[in-house]
PAZAPA-4460 file (N, C-alpha, C; in steps of 0.05 Angstrom, whole numbers, plus 32768, in hexadecimal, padded with zeros to 4 digits):
% residues 305
    n_x    n_y    n_z   ca_x   ca_y   ca_z    c_x    c_y    c_z   seq   type   mol
   7F6F   8AA2   7F0D   7F71   8A9E   7F2A   7F60   8AB4   7F37     1      M     A
   7F4D   8AAC   7F46   7F3A   8ABF   7F52   7F43   8AC7   7F6E     2      T     A
   7F3F   8AE0   7F74   7F47   8AEA   7F8F   7F32   8AE3   7FA3     3      A     A
   7F3B   8ADB   7FBA   7F28   8AD3   7FCF   7F28   8AE9   7FE5     4      T     A
   7F12   8AEF   7FEE   7F0F   8B03   8003   7F12   8AF5   801E     5      T     A
   7F20   8B01   8030   7F23   8AF5   804A   7F09   8AF4   8059     6      P     A
   7F07   8ADF   8069   7EEE   8ADC   8078   7EEB   8AF3   808C     7      A     A
   7ED3   8AFC   808F   7ECE   8B12   80A1   7ED2   8B09   80BE     8      A     A
   7EE0   8B19   80CD   7EE4   8B12   80EA   7ECB   8B17   80F9     9      L     A
   7EC6   8B06   810D   7EAE   8B0A   811E   7EB0   8B24   812D    10      P     A
   7E9A   8B32   812E   7E99   8B4C   813C   7E8B   8B47   8157    11      V     A
   7E98   8B4E   816C   7E8C   8B4B   8187   7E7F   8B65   818F    12      T     A
   7E67   8B62   8198   7E58   8B7A   81A1   7E51   8B76   81BE    13      T     A
   7E50   8B8C   81CC   7E49   8B8C   81E8   7E2A   8B8C   81EB    14      T     A
   7E20   8B7A   81FB   7E03   8B79   81FF   7DF8   8B94   8209    15      P     A
   7DE0   8B9B   8200   7DD5   8BB5   8209   7DD3   8BB8   8227    16      P     A
   7DCC   8BA1   8234   7DC9   8BA3   8251   7DE3   8BA9   825F    17      I     A
   7DF9   8B9C   8255   7E14   8BA2   8260   7E1C   8BBF   825C    18      A     A
   7E15   8BC9   8244   7E1C   8BE5   823E   7E0D   8BF8   8251    19      V     A
   7DF3   8BF2   8256   7DE3   8C02   8268   7DEE   8C01   8285    20      T     A
   7DF5   8BE9   828E   7E00   8BE6   82A9   7E1B   8BF5   82AC    21      V     A
   7E2C   8BF2   8298   7E46   8C00   8299   7E43   8C1E   8299    22      N     A
   7E30   8C27   8288   7E2B   8C44   8287   7E20   8C4E   82A2    23      A     A
   7E0E   8C3F   82AE   7E03   8C48   82C8   7E19   8C48   82DD    24      A     A
   7E2A   8C33   82DD   7E40   8C32   82F0   7E53   8C49   82ED    25      A     A
   7E59   8C50   82D3   7E6B   8C66   82CE   7E5F   8C81   82D7    26      G     A
   7E45   8C84   82D2   7E38   8C9D   82DA   7E37   8CA0   82F9    27      N     A
   7E32   8C89   8306   7E31   8C8A   8324   7E4D   8C90   832E    28      A     A
   7E62   8C85   8322   7E7D   8C8A   832B   7E84   8CA7   8328    29      K     A
   7E7C   8CB3   8310   7E82   8CCF   830B   7E74   8CE1   831F    30      N     A
   7E5A   8CDA   8325   7E4C   8CEB   8338   7E58   8CE9   8354    31      R     A
   7E61   8CD1   835D   7E6B   8CCE   8378   7E87   8CD9   837A    32      L     A
   7E96   8CDB   8364   7EB2   8CE5   8366   7EB5   8D00   8358    33      T     A
   7EA0   8D0F   8356   7EA1   8D29   8349   7EB0   8D3D   835B    34      S     A
   7EB8   8D53   834F   7EC6   8D67   835E   7EB5   8D74   8373    35      R     A
   7E9B   8D78   836D   7E89   8D84   8381   7E84   8D72   8399    36      W     A
   7E82   8D57   8393   7E7F   8D45   83AA   7E97   8D45   83BC    37      A     A
   7EAF   8D46   83B0   7EC8   8D46   83C0   7EC9   8D60   83D0    38      S     A
   7EC2   8D77   83C4   7EC2   8D90   83D3   7EAE   8D8F   83EA    39      M     A
   7E96   8D84   83E5   7E82   8D83   83FA   7E8C   8D71   8411    40      A     A
   7E99   8D5B   840A   7EA4   8D4A   841F   7EB9   8D58   8430    41      A     A
   7ECA   8D67   8422   7EDF   8D76   8431   7ED3   8D8B   8443    42      V     A
   7EBF   8D99   8439   7EB2   8DAE   8449   7EA4   8DA1   8462    43      V     A
   7E96   8D8B   845E   7E8A   8D7E   8475   7E9E   8D74   8489    44      L     A
   7EB4   8D69   847F   7EC9   8D5F   8491   7ED5   8D76   84A2    45      A     A
   7ED9   8D8D   8495   7EE4   8DA4   84A3   7ED0   8DAE   84B8    46      V     A
   7EB7   8DB1   84B0   7EA3   8DBA   84C3   7EA0   8DA7   84DB    47      L     A
   7EA2   8D8D   84D5   7E9F   8D78   84EA   7EB7   8D79   84FD    48      W     A
   7ECE   8D80   84F3   7EE7   8D7F   8503   7EEB   8D98   8513    49      T     A
   7EDF   8DAF   850B   7EE4   8DC8   851A   7EDD   8DC6   8537    50      I     A
   7EC6   8DBB   8540   7EC0   8DBA   855C   7ED4   8DA9   856C    51      P     A
   7EDD   8D92   855F   7EF1   8D82   856D   7F0C   8D90   856F    52      T     A
   7F13   8D9E   855A   7F2C   8DAE   855B   7F2A   8DC4   8571    53      F     A
   7F13   8DD1   8572   7F0F   8DE5   8587   7F11   8DD9   85A3    54      G     A
   7F06   8DC1   85A7   7F07   8DB4   85C0   7F24   8DAE   85C8    55      L     A
   7F33   8DA4   85B4   7F4F   8D9D   85BA   7F5F   8DB6   85C1    56      A     A
   7F5A   8DCC   85B3   7F68   8DE5   85B9   7F61   8DF0   85D5    57      V     A
   7F47   8DEF   85DB   7F3E   8DF8   85F6   7F49   8DE8   860C    58      S     A
   7F4D   8DCE   8608   7F58   8DBD   861D   7F75   8DC3   8623    59      S     A
   7F83   8DD1   8611   7F9F   8DD8   8614   7FA4   8DF5   861C    60      L     A
   7F8E   8E04   861F   7F91   8E20   8626   7F91   8E24   8644    61      R     A
   7F9E   8E38   864F   7F9D   8E3D   866C   7F81   8E44   8674    62      P     A
   7F7B   8E40   868D   7F60   8E44   8697   7F57   8E61   8694    63      A     A
   7F69   8E74   8699   7F62   8E91   8696   7F5B   8E98   867A    64      A     A
   7F6B   8E8D   8667   7F65   8E93   864B   7F4A   8E87   8642    65      D     A
   7F44   8E6F   864C   7F2A   8E62   8645   7F13   8E72   864F    66      T     A
   7F15   8E7E   8667   7EFF   8E8E   8671   7EFD   8EAA   8663    67      R     A
   7F13   8EB3   8658   7F14   8ECE   864E   7F0C   8ED0   8630    68      R     A
   7F13   8EBC   8620   7F0E   8EBE   8604   7F09   8EA2   85F8    69      S     A
   7F01   8EA1   85DF   7EFC   8E88   85D1   7F15   8E7B   85C7    70      G     A
   7F12   8E62   85BF   7F2A   8E53   85B7   7F37   8E5E   859E    71      W     A
   7F27   8E6B   858D   7F32   8E75   8573   7F46   8E8C   8577    72      W     A
   7F46   8E98   858F   7F5A   8EAD   8594   7F76   8EA2   8598    73      T     A
   7F78   8E87   8599   7F93   8E7B   859C   7FA4   8E80   8583    74      T     A
   7F98   8E85   856C   7FA8   8E8A   8554   7FB7   8EA4   8556    75      F     A
   7FAC   8EB8   8565   7FBA   8ED1   8568   7FCA   8ED3   8582    76      T     A
   7FC3   8EC3   8596   7FD1   8EC4   85AF   7FD5   8EA7   85B9    77      D     A
   7FE6   8E97   85AD   7FE9   8E7B   85B4   7FF7   8E77   85CF    78      P     A
   7FEA   8E68   85E0   7FF5   8E61   85FA   7FE8   8E46   8603    79      E     A
   7FF9   8E32   8607   7FEF   8E17   860D   7FFB   8E0D   8627    80      F     A
   7FEC   8DFA   8633   7FF5   8DED   864B   7FE9   8DD2   864E    81      T     A
   7FF7   8DC0   865C   7FEC   8DA5   8661   7FE1   8DA3   867E    82      L     A
   7FDF   8DBA   868C   7FD6   8DB9   86A7   7FB9   8DB0   86A9    83      K     A
   7FA9   8DB6   8695   7F8D   8DAD   8695   7F8B   8D8F   8697    84      N     A
   7F9B   8D81   8687   7F9A   8D64   8687   7FA5   8D59   86A2    85      Y     A
   7FB9   8D65   86AD   7FC4   8D5C   86C7   7FAF   8D60   86DD    86      R     A
   7FA1   8D77   86DC   7F8D   8D7C   86F0   7F75   8D69   86EE    87      D     A
   7F6C   8D63   86D6   7F55   8D53   86D2   7F5B   8D36   86D9    88      V     A
   7F74   8D2D   86D6   7F7B   8D12   86DD   7F81   8D0F   86FB    89      F     A
   7F91   8D21   8706   7F9A   8D1E   8722   7F85   8D29   8736    90      S     A
   7F7D   8D42   8732   7F6B   8D4E   8746   7F4E   8D44   8744    91      D     A
   7F45   8D3D   872D   7F29   8D36   8729   7F25   8D18   8725    92      N     A
   7F3A   8D08   8723   7F38   8CEB   8722   7F2D   8CE0   8709    93      G     A
   7F33   8CEC   86F2   7F29   8CE2   86D9   7F34   8CC7   86D2    94      L     A
   7F4C   8CC0   86DB   7F58   8CA7   86D4   7F47   8C8E   86DB    95      G     A
   7F3B   8C8F   86F3   7F2B   8C78   86FB   7F12   8C75   86E9    96      A     A
   7F06   8C8B   86E2   7EEE   8C8A   86D0   7EF7   8C80   86B4    97      F     A
   7F0F   8C89   86AC   7F19   8C80   8692   7F1D   8C62   8691    98      F     A
   7F27   8C56   86A6   7F2A   8C39   86A8   7F0F   8C2C   86A9    99      V     A
   7EFC   8C37   86B8   7EE1   8C2C   86B9   7ED4   8C2B   869D   100      N     A
   7ED9   8C3F   868D   7ECD   8C3E   8672   7ED7   8C27   8662   101      S     A
   7EF1   8C20   8664   7EFB   8C08   8657   7EEF   8BEF   8663   102      F     A
   7EED   8BEE   867D   7EE2   8BD6   868A   7EC5   8BD2   8682   103      V     A
   7EB6   8BE7   867D   7E9B   8BE5   8675   7E99   8BDE   8657   104      I     A
   7EA8   8BEC   8647   7EA5   8BEA   862A   7EAD   8BD0   861E   105      T     A
   7EC4   8BC5   8626   7ECF   8BAD   861A   7EBC   8B95   861E   106      I     A
   7EB3   8B8E   8636   7EA0   8B78   8638   7E85   8B7E   862A   107      P     A
   7E7D   8B98   862A   7E64   8B9F   861D   7E65   8B9C   85FF   108      S     A
   7E7D   8B9A   85F4   7E80   8B95   85D8   7E84   8B77   85D2   109      V     A
   7E93   8B6A   85E3   7E9A   8B4D   85DF   7E81   8B3C   85E3   110      V     A
   7E72   8B41   85F8   7E5B   8B30   85FF   7E46   8B2F   85E8   111      I     A
   7E3C   8B46   85DF   7E29   8B45   85C8   7E34   8B3A   85AF   112      P     A
   7E4E   8B3E   85AA   7E5B   8B33   8592   7E5A   8B14   8592   113      L     A
   7E61   8B09   85A9   7E61   8AEB   85AC   7E44   8AE0   85A9   114      C     A
   7E32   8AEC   85B8   7E16   8AE1   85B8   7E09   8AE6   859C   115      L     A
   7E0D   8AFD   8590   7E01   8B03   8577   7E0C   8AF2   8561   116      A     A
   7E26   8AEB   8562   7E32   8ADA   854D   7E25   8ABE   854D   117      S     A
   7E22   8AB3   8565   7E15   8A99   8567   7DF8   8A9A   855F   118      L     A
   7DEA   8AAF   8567   7DCE   8AB1   855F   7DCB   8AB5   8541   119      A     A
   7DDC   8AC5   8536   7DDB   8ACA   8519   7DE1   8AB1   8509   120      A     A
   7DF3   8AA0   8513   7DF8   8A87   8505   7DDF   8A75   8506   121      Y     A
   7DD2   8A74   851D   7DBA   8A64   8520   7DA4   8A6D   850D   122      A     A
   7DA0   8A87   850B   7D8C   8A92   84F9   7D93   8A8F   84DC   123      F     A
   7DAD   8A8E   84D6   7DB5   8A8D   84BA   7DB8   8A71   84AF   124      A     A
   7DC2   8A5E   84BF   7DC9   8A44   84B4   7DBE   8A2C   84C3   125      W     A
   7DAE   8A30   84D7   7DA2   8A1A   84E6   7D84   8A1B   84E1   126      V     A
   7D7A   8A05   84D6   7D5D   8A03   84D0   7D4D   89FB   84E9   127      E     A
   7D3A   8A0C   84F1   7D29   8A05   8507   7D0E   8A13   8503   128      F     A
   7CFA   8A09   850F   7CDF   8A13   850B   7CDC   8A2F   8517   129      K     A
   7CD0   8A41   8508   7CCC   8A5C   8511   7CE4   8A6E   8510   130      G     A
   7CF9   8A66   8500   7D12   8A75   84FF   7D0D   8A91   84F5   131      R     A
   7CFF   8A94   84DF   7CFB   8AAE   84D3   7CEA   8AC1   84E5   132      N     A
   7CD6   8AB5   84F1   7CC5   8AC6   8503   7CD5   8ACF   851B   133      L     A
   7CE5   8ABD   8526   7CF5   8AC5   853D   7D0A   8ADA   8536   134      L     A
   7D15   8AD8   851E   7D29   8AEC   8515   7D1B   8B08   8512   135      F     A
   7D03   8B08   8508   7CF4   8B21   8505   7CEF   8B2D   8521   136      V     A
   7CE8   8B1C   8534   7CE3   8B26   854F   7CFC   8B32   855B   137      V     A
   7D12   8B25   8558   7D2C   8B2F   8562   7D33   8B4A   8555   138      V     A
   7D2F   8B4B   853B   7D35   8B64   852D   7D22   8B7A   8535   139      F     A
   7D09   8B74   853B   7CF6   8B88   8543   7CFC   8B94   855E   140      A     A
   7D0C   8B86   856F   7D13   8B91   8589   7D23   8BAA   8587   141      L     A
   7D2E   8BB1   8570   7D3D   8BC9   856D   7D2C   8BE2   8571   142      Q     A
   7D12   8BDF   856C   7D01   8BF7   856E   7CF9   8BFD   858B   143      I     A
   7CFF   8BEB   859E   7CF8   8BF0   85BA   7D0B   8C05   85C6   144      V     A
   7D00   8C1B   85D0   7D12   8C30   85DB   7D21   8C26   85F4   145      P     A
   7D39   8C2F   85F6   7D49   8C27   860D   7D3C   8C31   8627   146      I     A
   7D31   8C49   8626   7D26   8C54   863F   7D0F   8C44   864A   147      Q     A
   7D01   8C34   863A   7CEB   8C24   8643   7CF5   8C0C   8654   148      V     A
   7D0D   8C03   864E   7D18   8BEB   865B   7D29   8BF2   8674   149      T     A
   7D2F   8C0B   8679   7D42   8C11   868F   7D37   8C0A   86AA   150      L     A
   7D1E   8C12   86B0   7D12   8C0C   86CA   7D0E   8BEE   86CF   151      L     A
   7D02   8BDF   86BD   7D00   8BC2   86C2   7D1B   8BB4   86C5   152      P     A
   7D2F   8BBC   86B6   7D49   8BB0   86B9   7D55   8BB7   86D4   153      L     A
   7D52   8BD0   86DC   7D5D   8BD8   86F6   7D50   8BC9   870D   154      L     A
   7D36   8BC5   870C   7D28   8BB5   8721   7D33   8B98   8720   155      K     A
   7D37   8B8D   8709   7D42   8B72   8707   7D5E   8B70   8713   156      L     A
   7D6F   8B83   870D   7D8A   8B83   8717   7D8B   8B87   8736   157      F     A
   7D79   8B98   8740   7D78   8B9C   875D   7D6F   8B83   876B   158      V     A
   7D5B   8B75   8760   7D52   8B5C   876C   7D67   8B46   876B   159      S     A
   7D79   8B48   8757   7D8E   8B34   8755   7DA8   8B3D   8763   160      A     A
   7DA7   8B53   8771   7DBE   8B5E   8780   7DD6   8B64   876E   161      N     A
   7DD0   8B6E   8756   7DE5   8B76   8743   7DE7   8B94   8740   162      L     A
   7DD6   8BA3   874D   7DD6   8BC0   8749   7DF0   8BCC   8752   163      A     A
   7DFA   8BDF   8743   7E13   8BED   874A   7E2C   8BDD   8742   164      G     A
   7E2A   8BC9   8731   7E41   8BBA   8728   7E44   8BBC   870A   165      T     A
   7E5B   8BB4   8700   7E60   8BB4   86E3   7E4D   8BA1   86D4   166      F     A
   7E44   8B8D   86E2   7E32   8B79   86D4   7E19   8B86   86CA   167      W     A
   7E0E   8B98   86D9   7DF5   8BA5   86D0   7DF9   8BB4   86B5   168      T     A
   7E10   8BC3   86B4   7E15   8BD2   869B   7E1C   8BBF   8684   169      I     A
   7E2C   8BAB   8689   7E33   8B98   8674   7E1A   8B8A   8668   170      W     A
   7E09   8B80   867A   7DF1   8B72   8671   7DDE   8B85   8662   171      L     A
   7DDB   8B9D   866C   7DC9   8BB0   8660   7DD2   8BB7   8644   172      S     A
   7DEB   8BBE   8641   7DF5   8BC5   8626   7DF4   8BAD   8613   173      H     A
   7DF9   8B95   861E   7DF7   8B7D   860D   7DDB   8B78   8603   174      S     A
   7DC8   8B7B   8615   7DAC   8B76   860D   7DA3   8B8A   85F9   175      V     A
   7DAA   8BA3   85FC   7DA2   8BB8   85EA   7DAF   8BB4   85CE   176      F     A
   7DC6   8BA9   85CD   7DD5   8BA7   85B4   7DCF   8B8D   85A4   177      A     A
   7DC4   8B79   85B1   7DC1   8B5F   85A3   7DAF   8B60   858A   178      L     A
   7D98   8B6E   858A   7D88   8B6E   8571   7D97   8B78   8558   179      P     A
   7DA4   8B8F   855B   7DB3   8B99   8544   7DCB   8B88   853D   180      L     A
   7DD8   8B7D   8551   7DEF   8B6C   854B   7DE7   8B52   853D   181      A     A
   7DD1   8B46   8545   7DC8   8B2E   8538   7DC0   8B34   851B   182      I     A
   7DB2   8B4B   8517   7DAA   8B52   84FC   7DC1   8B56   84E9   183      F     A
   7DD5   8B65   84F1   7DEC   8B6B   84E0   7DFC   8B52   84DA   184      L     A
   7E02   8B42   84EF   7E13   8B2A   84EB   7E04   8B15   84DB   185      I     A
   7DEA   8B13   84E0   7DDA   8AFF   84D1   7DDA   8B06   84B3   186      H     A
   7DD5   8B1F   84AC   7DD5   8B27   8490   7DF0   8B24   8483   187      N     A
   7E05   8B29   8491   7E20   8B25   8486   7E25   8B07   8482   188      F     A
   7E1C   8AF7   8495   7E20   8ADA   8494   7E11   8ACD   847D   189      M     A
   7DFA   8AD8   8477   7DE9   8ACD   8462   7DF6   8AD1   8446   190      R     A
   7E08   8AE4   8444   7E15   8AE9   842A   7E2B   8AD5   8425   191      E     A
   7E33   8AC6   8439   7E48   8AB2   8434   7E3C   8A9C   8423   192      I     A
   7E4A   8A93   840E   7E3F   8A7E   83FC   7E37   8A65   840B   193      P     A
   7E1F   8A5B   8403   7E15   8A43   8410   7E26   8A2B   840A   194      K     A
   7E33   8A2B   83F2   7E44   8A15   83EB   7E5B   8A11   83FE   195      E     A
   7E64   8A27   840B   7E7A   8A24   841E   7E71   8A15   8437   196      L     A
   7E59   8A1A   8440   7E4E   8A0C   8457   7E49   89EF   8450   197      I     A
   7E3E   89EA   8439   7E39   89CF   8431   7E53   89BF   842D   198      E     A
   7E68   89CB   8423   7E81   89BD   8421   7E8C   89B6   843C   199      A     A
   7E89   89C8   844F   7E93   89C1   846A   7E83   89AA   8476   200      A     A
   7E69   89AA   8471   7E58   8994   847B   7E60   8979   846E   201      R     A
   7E66   897B   8454   7E6F   8963   8446   7E88   8957   8451   202      M     A
   7E99   8968   845C   7EB2   8960   8468   7EAE   8956   8485   203      D     A
   7E96   8956   848E   7E90   894D   84A9   7E90   8961   84BF   204      G     A
   7E90   897B   84B8   7E91   8990   84CD   7E75   8994   84D8   205      A     A
   7E74   8998   84F2   7E5B   899E   84FF   7E57   89BC   8501   206      G     A
   7E42   89C4   8510   7E3C   89E0   8512   7E53   89F0   8520   207      H     A
   7E5E   89E4   8535   7E74   89F2   8544   7E8C   89F6   8532   208      V     A
   7E94   89E2   8523   7EAB   89E5   8512   7EA5   89F8   84FA   209      Q     A
   7E8D   89F7   84EF   7E86   8A09   84DA   7E87   8A26   84E4   210      I     A
   7E7D   8A2B   84FB   7E7C   8A46   8506   7E98   8A51   850B   211      F     A
   7EA8   8A42   851A   7EC2   8A4C   8523   7ED7   8A4B   850D   212      F     A
   7ED7   8A36   84FC   7EEC   8A33   84E9   7EE6   8A3E   84CD   213      R     A
   7ECC   8A3F   84C6   7EC5   8A47   84AB   7EBA   8A64   84AC   214      V     A
   7EA6   8A69   84BC   7E98   8A82   84BB   7EA5   8A99   84CB   215      L     A
   7EAF   8A92   84E2   7EBA   8AA7   84F4   7ED1   8AB7   84E7   216      L     A
   7EE3   8AAA   84D9   7EF8   8ABA   84CB   7EED   8ACD   84B6   217      P     A
   7ED6   8AC6   84AA   7ECA   8AD6   8495   7EB9   8AED   84A0   218      L     A
   7EB4   8AED   84BA   7EA2   8B00   84C6   7EB0   8B19   84D1   219      L     A
   7ECA   8B1B   84CB   7EDA   8B31   84D6   7ECE   8B4D   84D0   220      T     A
   7EC5   8B53   84B7   7EBA   8B6E   84B2   7EA0   8B73   84C2   221      P     A
   7E8F   8B5F   84C4   7E76   8B63   84D2   7E7B   8B66   84F0   222      A     A
   7E8C   8B55   84FB   7E92   8B57   8518   7EA0   8B71   851F   223      L     A
   7EB2   8B7A   850E   7EC0   8B93   8512   7EAD   8BAB   8510   224      A     A
   7E9A   8BAA   84FC   7E87   8BBF   84F9   7E76   8BC3   8511   225      A     A
   7E6A   8BAD   851A   7E59   8BAF   8532   7E6A   8BB6   854B   226      F     A
   7E82   8BAA   854D   7E93   8BB0   8564   7E99   8BCE   8566   227      G     A
   7E9F   8BDB   8550   7EA4   8BF8   8550   7E8B   8C07   8558   228      I     A
   7E75   8BFF   854C   7E5B   8C0D   8552   7E55   8C0A   8570   229      F     A
   7E57   8BF2   857B   7E51   8BEE   8597   7E66   8BFC   85A9   230      Q     A
   7E7F   8BFC   85A1   7E93   8C09   85B1   7E8D   8C27   85B4   231      F     A
   7E87   8C34   859E   7E80   8C50   859E   7E68   8C56   85AF   232      L     A
   7E54   8C44   85AC   7E3B   8C48   85BB   7E3F   8C46   85D9   233      W     A
   7E4D   8C31   85E2   7E51   8C2C   85FE   7E64   8C41   860A   234      V     A
   7E79   8C47   85FC   7E8D   8C5A   8606   7E80   8C76   860B   235      W     A
   7E6E   8C7E   85F9   7E61   8C98   85FC   7E47   8C97   860B   236      N     A
   7E40   8C81   8616   7E26   8C7E   8624   7E27   8C8C   863F   237      D     A
   7E11   8C99   8646   7E0D   8CA5   8660   7DF4   8C9B   866E   238      L     A
   7DDF   8C97   865F   7DC5   8C8F   866B   7DC7   8C75   8679   239      L     A
   7DD1   8C60   866B   7DD2   8C46   8678   7DE5   8C46   8690   240      V     A
   7DFB   8C54   868D   7E0E   8C55   86A4   7E02   8C63   86BC   241      A     A
   7DF4   8C79   86B8   7DE7   8C87   86CE   7DD2   8C76   86DB   242      L     A
   7DC4   8C66   86CB   7DAE   8C56   86D6   7DB8   8C3E   86E6   243      T     A
   7DCC   8C30   86DC   7DD4   8C16   86E8   7DEF   8C17   86F8   244      F     A
   7DFC   8C2E   86F8   7E15   8C30   8707   7E11   8C33   8725   245      A     A
   7DF9   8C37   872E   7DF4   8C39   874A   7DF8   8C54   8756   246      G     A
   7DFE   8C68   8746   7E01   8C83   8750   7E1D   8C89   875C   247      G     A
   7E2E   8C75   875C   7E49   8C79   8767   7E5E   8C7B   8751   248      G     A
   7E77   8C80   8759   7E8C   8C83   8746   7E9C   8C69   8742   249      D     A
   7E96   8C54   8751   7EA6   8C3C   874F   7EA5   8C2F   8734   250      A     A
   7E8D   8C2F   8727   7E8A   8C22   870D   7E80   8C36   86F8   251      V     A
   7E83   8C50   86FE   7E7A   8C65   86EB   7E8E   8C69   86D5   252      A     A
   7E85   8C6C   86BC   7E98   8C71   86A6   7E9F   8C8E   86A3   253      P     A
   7EAF   8C94   868E   7EB9   8CAF   868A   7EA3   8CC3   8684   254      L     A
   7E8E   8CBA   8677   7E78   8CCD   8671   7E6A   8CD7   868A   255      T     A
   7E68   8CC7   869E   7E5D   8CD0   86B8   7E6F   8CE5   86C5   256      V     A
   7E89   8CE0   86C3   7E9C   8CF3   86CE   7E9A   8D0E   86C1   257      F     A
   7E97   8D0E   86A6   7E95   8D28   8698   7E7B   8D35   869E   258      I     A
   7E65   8D26   86A0   7E4B   8D32   86A7   7E4D   8D3E   86C3   259      A     A
   7E59   8D31   86D6   7E5C   8D3C   86F1   7E6E   8D55   86F1   260      N     A
   7E83   8D54   86E1   7E95   8D6B   86DF   7E87   8D83   86D3   261      L     A
   7E75   8D7E   86C0   7E66   8D94   86B4   7E52   8D9F   86C7   262      A     A
   7E47   8D8E   86D9   7E33   8D97   86EC   7E3E   8DA6   8704   263      G     A
   7E55   8D9C   870E   7E61   8DA8   8726   7E75   8DBE   8720   264      T     A
   7E81   8DBD   8709   7E96   8DD1   8702   7E91   8DDA   86E5   265      R     A
   7E79   8DE4   86E1   7E72   8DED   86C6   7E83   8E04   86BC   266      G     A
   7E8F   8E14   86CE   7E9F   8E2A   86C5   7EBB   8E22   86BF   267      T     A
   7EC3   8E0A   86C7   7EDF   8E01   86C1   7EE0   8DF5   86A5   268      A     A
   7EDE   8E07   8691   7EDD   8DFD   8676   7EF7   8DF0   866D   269      L     A
   7F0E   8DF8   8679   7F27   8DEC   8672   7F28   8DCF   867B   270      H     A
   7F1C   8DC8   8692   7F1B   8DAC   869B   7F07   8D9C   868B   271      L     A
   7EF0   8DA9   8685   7EDB   8D9B   8675   7EE6   8D94   865A   272      L     A
   7EF3   8DA6   864D   7EFE   8DA1   8632   7F13   8D8C   8632   273      S     A
   7F24   8D8C   8647   7F39   8D77   8649   7F2C   8D5B   864D   274      A     A
   7F19   8D5A   865F   7F0C   8D40   8664   7EFC   8D36   864B   275      G     A
   7EEE   8D49   863E   7EDF   8D41   8626   7EF1   8D38   8610   276      A     A
   7F08   8D46   860C   7F1A   8D3E   85F7   7F26   8D22   85FD   277      F     A
   7F2C   8D1C   8616   7F36   8D02   861C   7F21   8CEC   8616   278      I     A
   7F08   8CF3   861B   7EF3   8CDF   8617   7EEF   8CD8   85F9   279      S     A
   7EF6   8CEA   85E7   7EF2   8CE4   85CA   7F0A   8CD8   85BD   280      I     A
   7F21   8CD8   85CB   7F39   8CCD   85BE   7F37   8CB0   85B7   281      I     A
   7F2E   8CA0   85CB   7F2C   8C83   85C7   7F18   8C7B   85B0   282      V     A
   7F00   8C86   85B0   7EEE   8C7F   8599   7EF9   8C87   857E   283      P     A
   7F06   8C9E   857D   7F11   8CA6   8563   7F27   8C93   855A   284      V     A
   7F38   8C8B   856C   7F4E   8C78   8565   7F42   8C5D   855C   285      V     A
   7F2E   8C53   856A   7F22   8C3A   8564   7F15   8C3B   8548   286      V     A
   7F06   8C50   8543   7EF8   8C53   8529   7F0C   8C55   8512   287      F     A
   7F20   8C66   8515   7F34   8C69   8500   7F43   8C4F   84FA   288      L     A
   7F48   8C40   850F   7F57   8C27   850B   7F46   8C11   84FD   289      A     A
   7F2C   8C12   8501   7F1B   8BFC   84F6   7F06   8C07   84E3   290      L     A
   7F09   8C1E   84D8   7EF3   8C2A   84C8   7EEE   8C1A   84AE   291      Q     A
   7F02   8C0E   84A2   7EFD   8BFF   848A   7EEB   8BE7   848F   292      R     A
   7EEF   8BDA   84A6   7EDD   8BC4   84AE   7EC1   8BCE   84B4   293      Y     A
   7EC0   8BE6   84C0   7EA6   8BF1   84C7   7E95   8BF5   84AE   294      F     A
   7EA0   8C01   8499   7E92   8C07   8481   7E8A   8BED   8473   295      V     A
   7E9D   8BDA   8470   7E98   8BC1   8463   7E83   8BB1   8471   296      R     A
   7E84   8BB0   848B   7E71   8BA0   849B   7E55   8BAB   8499   297      G     A
   7E52   8BC6   849B   7E38   8BD2   849A   7E2B   8BCF   847E   298      L     A
   7E3B   8BD2   8469   7E31   8BCF   844E   7E28   8BB2   8449   299      L     A
   7E38   8B9F   8452   7E32   8B83   844D   7E1B   8B7A   845E   300      A     A
   7E19   8B84   8477   7E05   8B7A   8489   7DEB   8B8A   8489   301      G     A
   7DEB   8BA1   847D   7DD3   8BB1   847E   7DC4   8BB4   8465   302      G     A
   7DCD   8BA7   844F   7DBF   8BAA   8435   7DAE   8B92   842E   303      L     A
   7DB4   8B7B   843A   7DA4   8B63   8434   7D99   8B57   844D   304      K     A
   7D82   8B4C   844C   7D76   8B40   8463   7D66   8B28   845C   305      G     A
***
């Protein structure tokens, strides 16, 4: 009786390309998550936060202490008050400018989002002659400096009897934001699988149904990313507001109030710090609440075109 040797089991080997890709991914991960990278990130975060922390401390210090010493002396002689915030709201009328900033910012974000979403869908999924050339032209408008367009737009608004109203600021911010908004949303929309659109067309859906029922729910990261970017830009804007607000306080945002406060009461550092700290609260809250969408939308919409 002869002994039989068991059949050799098949040996699975990893393809060389896969090994190379996995090794590269592992090396990249190690470099990005190294101890030195983490320490550098912490140092940068601390350095970036120190001015904001100093502004917050200065806004809570009494006026006499603000004029006498720097905010860092609070650690040895702590004394805080809310009088600065009461004065800047009641005596200087910051509340009206604060409301104006919301009235300006929200439509200036919603209008370009709506128009850019429709335009991006047309560039991405509607076949028409000259589509690619027109998209390049729209994208190239980003290189036009805002300062070049201020005077022609102002003349146009004056001739249309819109000067000194919120409409001038809404339309100006929307026009300036459309090229970037169309570019980001278009690139994000092009990453959606074509089979999904074709399946919707097979079911009898038209362009309106495809846009609102199929694509719009998937565009949340891109819309949120541009919405945050536009919100921060409009909320912190001073040039457009000074140009189109008509020189009055009726439609002026918070940035105009702070600029006037710095010019007329430059020695009132306690009021300036309180007003400036109030102006940065809303953008910080908005960014922290939607930062994950901001990163996802920019990465998805800015890497492919």
